[in-house]
Each structure stands twice: as C-alpha cells, then as structure tokens.
C-alpha positions in Angstrom: -27.2 -43.2 -12.5 -30.0 -45.7 -13.0 -31.3 -47.0 -9.6 -31.5 -50.7 -8.9 -35.0 -51.9 -9.8 -37.1 -53.6 -7.1 -37.0 -57.4 -7.1 -40.1 -59.0 -8.3 -41.0 -62.6 -9.2 -39.4 -63.5 -12.5 -40.7 -66.0 -15.0 -37.1 -66.4 -16.3 -34.0 -65.7 -14.3 -31.3 -63.3 -15.6 -28.9 -65.1 -17.9 -25.8 -66.4 -16.3 -23.0 -65.7 -18.8 -21.1 -69.0 -18.2 -24.3 -70.9 -18.9 -25.9 -68.9 -21.7 -23.1 -68.1 -24.1 -19.4 -68.6 -24.9 -18.1 -65.1 -24.1 -14.6 -65.7 -25.6 -16.2 -66.8 -28.9 -18.4 -63.7 -28.9 -15.4 -61.5 -28.4 -13.3 -63.2 -31.0 -16.0 -63.5 -33.8 -17.6 -60.1 -33.4 -14.2 -58.3 -33.2 -12.9 -60.2 -36.2 -16.1 -59.4 -38.1 -15.6 -55.7 -37.3 -12.0 -55.7 -38.5 -13.1 -57.2 -41.8 -16.5 -55.4 -42.3 -16.4 -52.0 -40.5 -17.3 -48.9 -42.4 -14.4 -46.6 -43.2 -15.5 -43.5 -41.3 -13.2 -40.5 -40.9 -13.6 -40.3 -37.2 -12.3 -43.9 -36.9 -9.1 -43.3 -38.8 -5.7 -43.1 -37.0 -5.2 -39.5 -38.0 -8.5 -38.3 -36.5 -7.9 -36.1 -33.4 -9.8 -36.5 -30.1 -11.6 -33.3 -31.0 -12.7 -34.9 -34.3 -14.0 -37.9 -32.3 -15.8 -35.6 -29.9 -17.5 -33.7 -32.7 -18.7 -37.0 -34.3 -20.1 -38.2 -31.0 -22.2 -35.0 -30.6 -23.4 -35.1 -34.2 -24.2 -38.8 -34.2 -26.7 -38.5 -31.3 -30.1 -39.6 -32.8 -28.7 -38.9 -36.3 -27.7 -41.4 -39.0 -24.1 -41.5 -40.3 -24.9 -40.6 -43.9 -26.4 -37.2 -42.7 -23.5 -36.6 -40.3 -20.6 -37.2 -42.7 -20.7 -34.1 -44.9 -21.4 -31.8 -42.0 -18.6 -33.4 -39.9 -16.1 -33.0 -42.8 -17.0 -29.3 -43.3 -17.0 -28.7 -39.6 -13.5 -30.1 -39.2 -12.3 -28.2 -42.2 -13.5 -25.0 -40.7 -12.9 -25.7 -37.0 -10.1 -28.3 -36.7 -9.5 -27.5 -33.0 -11.7 -26.6 -30.0 -10.0 -23.1 -30.0 -11.1 -22.5 -33.6 -14.7 -23.1 -32.7 -14.5 -21.3 -29.3 -13.3 -18.1 -31.2 -16.6 -18.0 -33.1 -20.0 -16.9 -31.7 -22.3 -19.8 -30.8 -24.7 -18.6 -33.6 -22.1 -19.7 -36.2 -22.0 -23.2 -34.7 -25.8 -23.4 -35.0 -25.7 -22.1 -38.6 -23.1 -24.7 -39.6 -25.1 -27.4 -37.9 -27.3 -27.3 -41.0 -30.1 -29.8 -41.0 -28.8 -32.4 -38.6 -31.6 -31.6 -36.2 -31.6 -30.9 -32.5 -29.6 -27.7 -32.9 -29.1 -27.3 -29.2 -26.4 -29.9 -29.7 -24.4 -27.3 -31.7 -24.8 -24.8 -28.8 -23.6 -27.4 -26.3 -20.6 -28.4 -28.5 -19.7 -24.7 -28.8 -19.9 -24.4 -25.0 -17.8 -27.5 -24.6 -15.1 -26.0 -26.9 -15.0 -22.9 -24.8 -14.6 -25.0 -21.6 -11.8 -27.0 -23.2 -9.9 -23.9 -24.1 -10.5 -22.3 -20.7 -10.0 -25.4 -18.5 -7.8 -27.8 -20.5 -5.5 -25.5 -22.5 -7.4 -26.3 -25.7 -6.9 -30.1 -25.5 -9.8 -32.6 -25.2 -9.2 -34.3 -21.8 -8.9 -38.1 -21.8 -10.1 -38.6 -18.2 -13.7 -39.8 -17.9 -14.6 -37.5 -15.0 -13.1 -34.5 -16.7 -15.1 -35.2 -19.9 -18.2 -35.7 -17.8 -17.7 -32.2 -16.3 -17.8 -30.5 -19.7 -21.1 -28.9 -20.8 -23.3 -31.2 -22.9 -21.2 -34.3 -22.2 -23.2 -37.1 -20.6 -22.1 -40.6 -19.4 -22.4 -42.2 -22.8 -20.4 -39.5 -24.6 -17.7 -39.4 -21.9 -17.2 -43.1 -22.2 -17.2 -43.1 -26.0 -14.6 -40.4 -26.2 -12.4 -42.1 -23.6 -12.6 -45.3 -25.7 -12.6 -44.1 -29.3 -10.3 -41.1 -29.0 -7.9 -42.3 -26.3 -8.0 -46.1 -26.3 -9.0 -46.3 -22.6 -11.1 -49.1 -21.1 -14.6 -47.9 -20.4 -18.0 -49.5 -21.0 -19.9 -47.8 -23.9 -23.6 -48.5 -23.9 -25.7 -47.2 -26.8 -29.0 -48.5 -28.3 -27.1 -50.7 -30.9 -24.9 -52.3 -28.2 -27.8 -52.9 -25.9 -29.7 -54.6 -28.7 -26.8 -57.0 -29.5 -26.5 -57.8 -25.8 -30.2 -58.4 -25.5 -30.4 -60.8 -28.4 -27.1 -62.6 -28.2 -27.0 -63.1 -24.4 -30.4 -62.4 -22.9 -32.5 -64.0 -25.7 -34.8 -61.0 -26.0 -35.9 -59.3 -29.3 -35.2 -55.8 -28.0 -33.6 -54.3 -25.0 -35.7 -52.5 -22.4 -37.3 -49.2 -23.4 -34.7 -47.4 -21.4 -31.3 -48.5 -19.9 -31.7 -50.6 -16.8 -29.3 -51.5 -14.0 -29.4 -55.1 -15.2 -28.4 -54.1 -18.7 -25.5 -52.0 -17.3 -24.3 -54.9 -15.3 -24.5 -57.2 -18.3 -22.5 -54.7 -20.5 -19.8 -54.5 -17.8 -19.7 -58.3 -17.4 -19.2 -58.7 -21.2 -16.3 -56.3 -21.4 -13.0 -58.0 -22.2 -10.4 -57.7 -19.5 -7.5 -56.2 -21.6 -7.8 -52.7 -22.8 -7.2 -53.0 -26.6 -9.7 -55.8 -26.9 -12.2 -53.9 -24.9 -11.9 -50.9 -27.1 -12.4 -53.1 -30.2 -15.4 -54.8 -28.5 -17.2 -51.5 -27.9 -16.8 -50.5 -31.5 -17.6 -53.9 -32.9 -20.8 -54.5 -31.0 -22.0 -51.0 -31.9 -21.3 -51.6 -35.6 -22.9 -55.0 -35.5 -26.1 -53.5 -34.1 -26.0 -50.7 -36.6 -25.5 -52.9 -39.7 -26.7 -56.4 -39.0 -28.5 -56.8 -35.7 -30.9 -53.9 -36.5 -34.1 -53.2 -34.7 -36.7 -54.0 -37.4 -35.0 -56.2 -40.0 -32.0 -58.0 -38.6 -30.0 -60.0 -41.2 -29.2 -62.9 -38.9 -27.7 -64.9 -41.8 -24.9 -62.3 -42.0 -24.2 -62.3 -38.3 -20.9 -63.8 -37.1 -22.5 -65.2 -33.9 -25.8 -66.5 -35.3 -25.2 -70.0 -33.9 -24.4 -68.5 -30.5 -27.3 -66.1 -30.3 -29.7 -66.8 -27.4 -32.5 -65.1 -29.3 -32.1 -67.3 -32.4 -31.9 -70.4 -30.2 -35.2 -69.4 -28.5 -36.9 -69.2 -31.9 -36.7 -65.4 -32.2 -39.5 -64.5 -29.8 -41.4 -61.3 -30.4 -40.6 -58.2 -28.4 -42.9 -57.4 -25.5 -43.4 -53.9 -26.9 -43.4 -52.3 -30.4 -40.7 -49.7 -30.9 -42.1 -46.4 -32.1 -40.2 -44.0 -34.4 -40.3 -40.3 -33.6 -43.0 -38.5 -35.5 -42.1 -35.5 -37.6 -44.8 -34.2 -39.9 -47.0 -31.7 -38.2 -44.9 -31.5 -35.0 -43.3 -28.6 -33.3 -40.0 -30.1 -34.3 -40.8 -29.7 -37.9 -42.0 -26.1 -37.6 -38.9 -25.2 -35.4 -36.7 -26.8 -38.0 -38.4 -24.8 -40.8 -37.9 -21.5 -38.9 -34.3 -22.4 -38.2 -33.7 -23.0 -41.9 -34.8 -19.5 -42.6 -32.5 -18.0 -40.0 -29.5 -20.1 -41.2 -30.0 -18.9 -44.7 -30.3 -15.2 -43.8 -27.1 -13.2 -43.9 -28.5 -10.6 -41.6 -31.5 -10.3 -39.2 -34.9 -10.6 -40.9 -38.2 -9.1 -40.0 -39.9 -11.5 -37.6 -43.2 -10.8 -39.4 -41.8 -12.6 -42.4 -41.8 -15.7 -40.3 -44.9 -15.3 -38.1 -46.8 -14.4 -41.3 -46.7 -18.1 -42.2 -49.1 -18.9 -39.4 -52.7 -19.8 -40.3 -55.6 -18.9 -38.0 -57.2 -22.2 -37.2 -59.0 -24.0 -34.3 -56.0 -25.7 -32.8 -54.6 -27.1 -36.1 -51.0 -28.0 -36.6 -48.6 -28.0 -39.5 -49.9 -30.3 -42.3 -53.1 -30.9 -40.3 -56.6 -30.9 -41.9 -57.3 -27.6 -40.2 -54.3 -25.9 -41.7 -54.7 -27.6 -45.1 -58.2 -26.3 -45.4 -57.1 -22.6 -44.9 -56.6 -20.3 -47.9 -53.1 -20.2 -49.4 -50.9 -17.6 -47.7 -49.5 -14.9 -49.8 -45.7 -15.2 -49.9 -44.2 -11.9 -48.9 -42.8 -10.1 -51.9 -40.3 -8.2 -49.8 -38.5 -11.2 -48.4 -34.7 -11.2 -48.9 -33.6 -13.3 -51.8 -31.3 -15.4 -49.6 -34.3 -16.8 -47.6 -36.8 -17.3 -50.4 -36.3 -21.1 -50.6 -36.5 -21.9 -46.8 -39.2 -19.3 -46.3 -41.4 -20.8 -49.0 -40.9 -24.2 -47.3 -42.1 -22.7 -44.0 -45.2 -21.1 -45.7 -45.9 -24.4 -47.5 -46.3 -26.1 -44.0 -49.1 -23.6 -43.2 -48.7 -24.1 -39.4 -51.4 -23.0 -37.1 -50.7 -19.5 -35.8 -50.6 -20.6 -32.2 -48.2 -23.4 -33.0 -45.9 -21.1 -34.9 -45.9 -18.6 -32.1 -45.1 -21.4 -29.6 -42.2 -22.6 -31.7 -40.9 -19.1 -32.2 -41.0 -18.4 -28.5 -39.3 -21.7 -27.8 -36.4 -20.8 -30.1 -36.0 -17.5 -28.2 -36.2 -19.3 -24.8 -33.6 -21.8 -25.9 -31.3 -19.0 -27.1 -31.3 -20.5 -30.6 -32.6 -17.2 -31.9 -32.6 -13.6 -30.7 -34.6 -10.5 -31.4 -33.2 -7.1 -32.2 -35.3 -3.9 -32.2 -34.8 -1.6 -35.2 -37.1 1.4 -34.8 -40.7 0.0 -34.9 -39.5 -3.2 -36.4 -38.4 -6.3 -34.6 -35.8 -8.4 -36.4 -34.7 -11.9 -35.6 -31.5 -13.8 -36.3 -29.4 -16.7 -35.0 
C-alpha cells in the first residue's frame, strides 16, 4: 500500500471535488459516451466467463489491445477454463504466450490456474481478498476482476484512469510518475455510490483514457467532458515531467525475446550452442550497438533444425555482444523460463 506522503507547502491546494467539477455530470457524460463509443472487445461481452476476464487482465498489462486480441482468442479456444490450463505444463503456457512480451506473466497465469483448481474448485473467486491471494494477482488485477467479471464495487486505478482524473479534476497534464495516496483518495472519492454505475464508471474512464484522453495527443474535441475539464480550463498547462517510453532496441529485453522466440518455435530441445553462437565478442557492446555492428557477420549454423531457422536468423541478425547474450541466457534459466537438459556431452535447452 502506498504510504501517505509527508505534508509540504503547496503552491496549489488539492482540488475539492464540490468546487472543481460537477461529479454527477462527469459520471453521466463519460458513462454515456462509453455506452455509445466503447470498443466491442470479447472480454467485455456478456458471454465471457470470469476466467476469460482474468486472462485478458494478465495479457493487457503493458500490452496494447490489438496485440492481445488474437492471443486471447486462441488461448480461450485452447484453455477455456482454469482446469484446462492447469492440466498443461507451464512451458506450454509460455509457448502460447507468443510475442506478447514479459513471458513471466504466462508463468504466473499458469500458477494462478493451478491455485484456482486446488483452492477454489476450478472457479475464479469473486472476493477481492481471495483474488489478491492468488499468485501473480496484484491490487489492480484483483479490483479489475471483481468489477469486470463479477460486477462488484471496487476502485480500479490504472494509468488511463489516473490520467483522466488528473486532467478532468486536478487540472494536471499527467498523473504522478507513480500512484500516490492522493490519487488513490481522489479515485475513491470519484466512485459512484451505486454498484452498477460504479462498474460502468471504471470501464468508461479507462476507455476514455485509452482512446481520447491519451498521454501524448489527446483529442479534446472528442471528449464528452471537455467543457468540464479542469486541465482545459487552466489552458492545458505542460506536464512537470516528460513521459519516457520503454526502450527496446539493443536492450536485454530484446535479446531475451529473440532467444524465447527460438525456444517457442522448437518442437524439441535444441543445442544451446546454436543460441550462444549468436554472441559477438566485443568490448561491452550490446545488440544493435556500434560495437556489435562492426563485428564480422556470424556464420548461421547449417545444422540448425528447420523449425527454428526463422527466429534463429533473427537472433543472429541482432549480433548481441557475447556477454549480453550470456547474461540474458542465464536470466531465462534463473526465471525458469527455460531449462537445460544434458544429453551426453551436449547441453540442450528448451522451454
């Protein structure tokens, strides 16, 4: 839980809801906008099960909807219940995760499925505390599942919701870098009292932040509460920090992802030297760095299994520094995303 920040002298007091905005108007307009404009997503449909909602919440963490949709649909076709997933090894969950990124989420979701089968007779629990006790389920995910799967009253706070609150009520361009106690209090104060309206409000503010009140290019002219927005009224002041996107090219994340792509494509364990052979001896270079780029082209191994040719060529094309590749390889083993198997004098690796 976020601790209460120490009081300091403020140049502007925290907004008082009664003074700064018409809360009922915010509720009505944003909720009505959502009913008219919301995307038709499969995990929002009436026929979607609580398990389907849970899977979507795991997949949507730091991942855009368009990338999640095909993976979610295939996942639900293959594993329509927690018991179906729990019956498979965790490696199959990681393989099916595809290119969503952050594959440890697949491991955690598999662990959650096992816990649901063992502790809740195969049914996703509705209770917030019971959800929070499941592996891989944090406060946001527990609240989101309670609301979106079971229609219970809980305060859901994600980045999109925080941004709508910051602009419409607090008059700020962006929320704080990380969730603060003041933001949590504001989110709770803005929650409609009756349960159905509160559930709609959570979904509507999240959607408004995702589609209209975006971080970099908000389309205020399409916003249903532009005339009530404190940020617009203040002249759209600049944020006090510049949001930074996560880097990708040349990072360990990119190299780990390339190695994982090889392991997902393999139908059986592969010689680890096929992977480690992609490393380039350099003075501290990283993937796609000048040090790596200046190295001679690596010879693609002719004995590589046909199933891994495409992802293995992509890994070799990165030409990561040998020490970076070794670090990423060791990290995958430490995270249990990959495992080694000895076969005579050869060490094989697989999911």
